[in-house]
VMD Tcl script that draws the C-alpha trace (Angstrom):
set ca {
  {-3.37 -50.69 27.94}
  {-2.18 -47.15 27.22}
  {-5.36 -45.44 29.60}
  {-4.78 -44.79 33.12}
  {-8.96 -44.76 33.44}
  {-9.83 -45.33 36.36}
  {-12.86 -48.40 35.31}
  {-9.76 -49.79 33.33}
  {-7.01 -49.78 36.27}
  {-9.34 -51.49 38.36}
  {-10.80 -54.20 35.82}
  {-7.29 -54.91 35.41}
  {-6.78 -55.04 39.59}
  {-10.14 -57.24 39.59}
  {-8.84 -59.65 36.66}
  {-5.29 -59.82 38.01}
  {-6.38 -61.25 41.34}
  {-6.49 -57.60 43.82}
  {-9.67 -57.94 45.71}
  {-11.32 -54.77 47.12}
  {-11.15 -52.83 48.97}
  {-7.67 -51.84 46.69}
  {-8.36 -49.89 43.83}
  {-7.74 -46.64 41.65}
  {-10.61 -43.40 42.11}
  {-10.14 -40.14 40.21}
  {-8.85 -37.56 41.82}
  {-10.77 -34.16 40.90}
  {-8.59 -31.91 43.06}
  {-6.08 -31.25 45.55}
  {-7.65 -28.96 47.91}
  {-7.67 -30.25 51.43}
  {-11.37 -30.86 51.79}
  {-11.76 -33.02 49.13}
  {-8.80 -34.93 49.48}
  {-9.80 -35.36 53.54}
  {-13.06 -36.85 52.18}
  {-11.15 -40.17 50.71}
  {-12.09 -42.76 53.55}
  {-9.17 -44.75 53.12}
  {-5.92 -44.85 53.11}
  {-3.89 -43.57 49.36}
  {-1.23 -46.11 48.57}
  {0.08 -44.56 45.28}
  {-1.06 -41.27 42.96}
  {-1.22 -41.60 39.41}
  {-1.13 -38.29 37.53}
  {-1.51 -38.07 33.89}
  {0.19 -35.72 31.68}
  {1.70 -34.84 28.28}
  {4.97 -34.90 27.59}
  {6.51 -31.98 25.38}
  {9.70 -31.80 23.89}
  {10.66 -29.47 27.32}
  {9.78 -32.76 29.52}
  {11.93 -34.95 27.16}
  {15.06 -33.22 28.24}
  {13.95 -32.52 31.65}
  {14.10 -36.41 31.52}
  {17.93 -36.26 29.69}
  {19.19 -34.55 32.15}
  {17.24 -36.31 35.57}
  {18.97 -39.57 33.40}
  {22.25 -38.46 33.65}
  {22.17 -37.90 37.32}
  {20.14 -41.01 37.81}
  {21.22 -42.96 41.27}
  {20.89 -46.41 41.80}
  {18.04 -47.73 43.57}
  {17.43 -49.43 46.98}
  {17.48 -52.94 46.65}
  {13.58 -52.78 48.08}
  {12.07 -50.31 45.17}
  {10.38 -52.33 42.65}
  {11.33 -50.71 39.16}
  {10.46 -52.35 35.43}
  {13.04 -50.60 32.79}
  {11.27 -48.80 29.82}
  {9.98 -50.96 27.28}
  {7.38 -51.11 24.50}
  {5.21 -52.48 27.36}
  {1.86 -50.32 27.71}
  {2.72 -47.56 29.84}
  {-0.61 -47.44 31.73}
  {0.34 -51.24 33.10}
  {4.23 -50.67 34.11}
  {2.05 -47.73 36.06}
  {-0.11 -50.08 37.88}
  {2.67 -52.75 38.40}
  {4.39 -49.88 40.56}
  {1.95 -48.69 42.05}
  {1.05 -52.85 43.07}
  {4.39 -53.91 43.66}
  {5.68 -50.94 45.55}
  {3.14 -51.85 48.24}
  {2.44 -55.12 47.80}
  {3.01 -55.27 51.68}
  {-0.78 -53.44 52.06}
  {-2.07 -55.68 49.78}
  {-3.79 -58.87 49.68}
  {-4.00 -61.34 46.53}
  {-6.58 -63.91 45.51}
  {-4.38 -67.29 45.87}
  {-4.70 -67.60 41.30}
  {-3.51 -63.52 40.79}
  {-1.90 -63.08 37.79}
  {-0.36 -60.22 39.36}
  {0.96 -61.71 42.02}
  {2.22 -64.36 39.91}
  {4.32 -62.04 37.78}
  {5.45 -60.09 41.10}
  {6.77 -63.65 41.88}
  {8.30 -64.73 39.06}
  {9.96 -61.04 38.58}
  {11.36 -60.03 42.19}
  {15.26 -61.20 41.83}
  {15.45 -59.82 38.45}
  {16.42 -56.75 36.93}
  {14.00 -53.91 35.70}
  {15.65 -55.08 32.18}
  {14.81 -58.30 32.50}
  {11.01 -57.39 34.09}
  {10.39 -55.89 31.17}
  {10.94 -58.46 29.08}
  {9.26 -60.98 31.24}
  {5.94 -58.24 31.43}
  {6.29 -59.03 27.52}
  {6.06 -62.40 27.99}
  {3.38 -63.08 30.39}
  {0.41 -64.75 29.04}
  {-2.01 -64.60 31.88}
  {-1.62 -60.20 31.95}
  {-1.27 -60.35 28.57}
  {-4.50 -62.11 28.11}
  {-6.01 -59.34 30.79}
  {-4.67 -56.62 28.23}
  {-6.18 -57.99 25.22}
  {-9.37 -58.32 26.56}
  {-9.62 -54.83 27.13}
  {-8.22 -53.19 23.83}
  {-11.73 -52.90 22.46}
  {-12.91 -50.71 25.25}
  {-9.60 -48.71 24.58}
  {-9.94 -49.34 20.68}
  {-13.64 -47.74 21.89}
  {-12.55 -44.23 23.60}
  {-12.06 -40.59 22.01}
  {-8.31 -40.05 20.60}
  {-7.94 -35.96 21.73}
  {-4.46 -36.37 19.96}
  {-2.84 -36.26 23.50}
  {-0.15 -38.72 24.18}
  {-0.48 -38.91 28.29}
  {1.86 -40.51 30.46}
  {1.61 -41.99 33.58}
  {4.05 -40.91 37.13}
  {3.28 -42.63 40.01}
  {4.32 -41.24 43.31}
  {4.54 -43.76 46.40}
  {6.25 -44.10 49.41}
  {9.14 -46.96 49.62}
  {10.35 -47.35 52.84}
  {9.67 -43.89 54.13}
  {10.79 -42.56 51.04}
  {8.48 -40.79 47.90}
  {9.50 -42.03 44.68}
  {8.33 -40.77 41.65}
  {8.04 -44.08 38.76}
  {7.79 -42.52 35.55}
  {7.31 -43.97 31.85}
  {11.60 -43.84 31.44}
  {13.29 -43.46 35.22}
  {12.33 -43.25 39.36}
  {13.36 -40.41 40.95}
  {13.35 -39.87 44.73}
}
mol new
graphics top color blue
foreach p $ca { graphics top sphere $p radius 0.5 }
foreach p [lrange $ca 0 end-1] q [lrange $ca 1 end] { graphics top cylinder $p $q radius 0.2 }
display resetview
């Protein structure tokens, strides 16, 4: 799941066992009046952008300055996992206390199994998690049918953990 299309993200949420009202919506503007029109709390923001060579250099420089994360911050290390799924998990895991899960939730199962693991171990576990892989494969036809504009957009998730705003990119976490 490379996409961060709201339809796809919400399908993964529902099939993964996260019931409404938690959902992803398109934000078409950051104008105050528009943002105030949302009638629910915002727990995370997922932004899409195209990575450029200049951005890759900024990431490299930030990686050189990388600090240890607070133990309560949930992060999956960069890997061959689909970046849209990793972004979704960053949004869900770092807001787990605000969500409800169905009793057979694949996402909750993954979070429980990966809770006390390192970011690298979480990445490996995600590759091996059968229920989440099944959900992703079921969406592959939808993803493959969408036009490819040649851009390689990557999600960045912004969310608060313990009163601090964190940026979860595809390669690092910034505070």
